[in-house]
Residue, then its C-alpha position, 0 to 999 in steps of 0.5 A: m700579947t696574951l698570957a700563956t697557961t702555966a708551963d707545967s700544967p696538964a693543959a700545957e703538957a698536952a698542948e698542940t704543936i706549933l711547929e713540925v719539921n718532917n724529914i727535911e734535907v737541905i742542900y747548898d749550891h745544889v751539891i752539898l748535903v747539910l741536913k739529912g732527914v731532920s725531924l723535930s717538933v715544938p709544942r705551942g708555948g714550949i721551949t725546945a733546944i737543938l744541941g750539938a757542936n759547931g757545924a752540926g747543922k743547928t743554924t741551917t735547921l733554923k734557917a730552913i724553918s725561917n726560909l733564909l736559906r736562899a740568901e746563902r744558895g741553900e734550899v730544902t729539897k725534901g720533907s715539909i715544914v708546918f708552922d701553926g697548921a700550914q706548910v710554910q717552906n715555900l713562903s718568903p721570910n717576911e710572909l713567915v714573920k707576918r704569920g708569927c715566926i721570926q728568927v734572932m740570928e747568931g751574932r745579934h745583927c743589930f743596926g749599929h748606926l741606929s739607936v737602941e729604940d730605933n732598932l726595936l721599932t724596926g721589929a714592928f715594920t710589918r704591923r698595921d695596928g697603929t702607933a698606940a699598940v706599937r708604943a704599948d709593946l715597946d713599953l712591954v719590951y722595956s719592962y723585960f729589958p730595963r737596961l735597954k730603956e736606960r740605953r734607948n738613945s744610945q747607938a746600938g753599935y756602941t752597946s755591949g754584947g749583952e745589950q745587943q743580944m737583948t736588943a735583937i730579942g726585943r726587936a723580935l718581940m715587937s713583931r708580936p711573934k708566936m714563936i722565936l727561933l733563937d740562934e746561939p744566944s750565949m755566944g760571946l757573952a759572960p756566964q752572968l749575962v747568959e743566965e740573964i738572957f735565958e731567965i728573960v726567955k723563960q719569963l717571955n715563954e711563961e708570961q707571954g706564951v711565946s714558943f722558943l726553938l733555940a740552937e745552942q752549943n752551951t748544952n748545960v744551960a740550954l737543958r736547964y731552960a728547955k723542956y725538950g731537946y734534939i742533939l744533931e751531929s753531921g746534919r742528923v738527929v742522933l738523940d732526942g728526949a725530955a731535957k731532964a732525961l738528956r741531962e741524965n744520959e751518960d753519953v750526953k754527960e760525957f760528950y756534951l756536959g764534960v762529965a765523965g762517969e765511972g769507968r768512962r773515958s773523959f772528953r779529952n780523949v777526942k780521938h776515941y769518943k766517936r766510936r764510943k757513942r752508942w748512937l754511932s755504934 
């Protein structure tokens, strides 16, 4: 993997997009409309967040991009998905991985009966560049996740939740991705581990040039590491903007960060909050 340009440089800010999702709709079982005209973009070498409550459509959006919907009787019925300059909504998941886009699923999904190192090596299954290159990338993964090197011979199913999340991300890196779709990386982890995972994501982005699109319920931590964010509700994008602007938005503070401004109702008054959101009024 090659080193990226500095994320805050003018060149990075003007970078081309690596992913464009254009007005997609997703239907399950031919009748259940889950996504309703979702559009978003991810700049090359950027970190972009999809935010929202459970059931908002975050995971479905990622699965639409990675073409994993068919396994759940879902399909993209409208719109287009362009990755690295080509439309990809009709490709198989393994073809998309070969193009450099891979999803790290919610819940980690390691092969519990395999060792940590064998789990990592499964990420290189589609590669044809030789053992030496794979071993070099394995060493690179261990440099970012030293804990995995210590546990490399342990059965993955007997490692901690944080170690399994690291294994899942490391496995994705072994495919030499251009972009990783990261689904709920903080789920079920202690705050200290969440910070550790996101710091590693930041390092991979800045040092290796990997683009990230992450779906996350933990709005606070996501907006500290992402450059741009999209807020989903009921399958629609209701608000988007630079992470700094979203952090300072009064509605986002109240309804997603749990901070009630002066004269505003607190999040505890759940029965009122939908009426008070400006984007739903």
